[in-house]
matplotlib code that plots the C-alpha trace (Angstrom):
import matplotlib.pyplot as plt

x = [-48.2, -48.4, -47.8, -44.8, -43.3, -44.0, -42.5, -39.4, -39.0, -39.4, -36.8, -34.3, -35.1, -34.7, -31.3, -30.0, -31.1, -29.5, -26.2, -26.3, -26.7, -23.9, -21.7, -22.6, -21.7, -18.3, -17.4, -18.3, -15.9, -13.2, -13.5, -13.1, -10.1, -8.6, -9.0, -7.5, -4.5, -4.0, -4.1, -1.8, 0.6, 0.6, 1.1, 3.8, 5.7, 5.3, 6.7, 9.5, 10.6, 10.6, 13.0, 10.7, 11.8, 10.1, 6.6, 7.5, 7.4, 4.2, 2.6, 3.8, 2.3, -1.0, -1.0, -0.4, -3.4, -5.6, -4.5, -5.4, -8.8, -9.3, -8.3, -10.5, -13.5, -12.6, -12.8, -16.1, -17.5, -16.4, -18.0, -21.3, -21.5, -20.9, -23.6, -26.2, -25.7, -26.4, -29.3]
y = [-33.6, -30.0, -31.5, -33.4, -30.1, -28.2, -30.9, -31.0, -27.2, -27.4, -30.1, -28.0, -24.8, -26.9, -28.5, -25.0, -23.6, -26.4, -25.7, -22.1, -22.7, -25.3, -22.7, -19.9, -22.0, -23.0, -19.5, -18.5, -21.1, -19.9, -16.3, -17.6, -19.7, -16.7, -14.6, -17.2, -17.4, -13.7, -13.6, -16.6, -14.8, -11.7, -13.5, -15.7, -12.7, -10.9, -13.8, -14.4, -10.7, -10.9, -13.8, -16.7, -19.0, -22.0, -20.9, -20.7, -24.3, -25.3, -22.0, -22.9, -26.4, -25.1, -22.5, -25.2, -27.2, -24.0, -23.7, -27.3, -26.8, -23.6, -25.7, -28.6, -26.2, -24.6, -28.1, -28.7, -25.4, -26.2, -29.7, -28.3, -25.5, -28.0, -30.4, -27.6, -26.4, -29.8, -29.8]
z = [-59.2, -57.6, -54.1, -55.3, -56.8, -53.6, -51.5, -53.6, -53.4, -49.6, -49.4, -51.4, -49.2, -46.1, -47.4, -48.1, -44.7, -42.9, -44.9, -43.9, -40.4, -40.4, -42.3, -39.9, -36.8, -38.3, -39.3, -35.6, -34.3, -36.8, -35.6, -31.9, -32.9, -34.5, -31.5, -29.3, -31.7, -31.6, -27.9, -27.7, -30.0, -28.0, -24.5, -26.0, -27.4, -24.1, -22.1, -24.6, -24.4, -20.6, -20.8, -20.2, -23.3, -21.8, -23.0, -26.7, -27.6, -25.9, -27.3, -30.8, -30.6, -29.4, -32.1, -34.7, -33.4, -33.4, -37.1, -37.9, -36.3, -38.5, -41.6, -40.6, -40.2, -43.7, -45.3, -43.5, -44.8, -48.3, -48.3, -46.7, -49.2, -52.1, -50.8, -50.2, -53.8, -55.4, -57.8]

ax = plt.figure().add_subplot(projection="3d")
ax.plot(x, y, z, "-o")
ax.set_aspect("equal")
plt.show()
């Protein structure tokens, strides 16, 4: 009986540890995505102010894709957090 309780406690800690690793990795990707998005905004604004309007639409589309990637990672983090906290 003691071994079963110890195994269950180890299983719970292992599940929480895996959840924390997944959340940390996803948050690192979100930070990278946001840095790319800020760089993209500044580069697009500089090009637009220099009169190169052809770069605005592709940059807007790419920025939207980066936003969707961040949104997907947020949903992933929410799901992993919910699953790792289950009793």
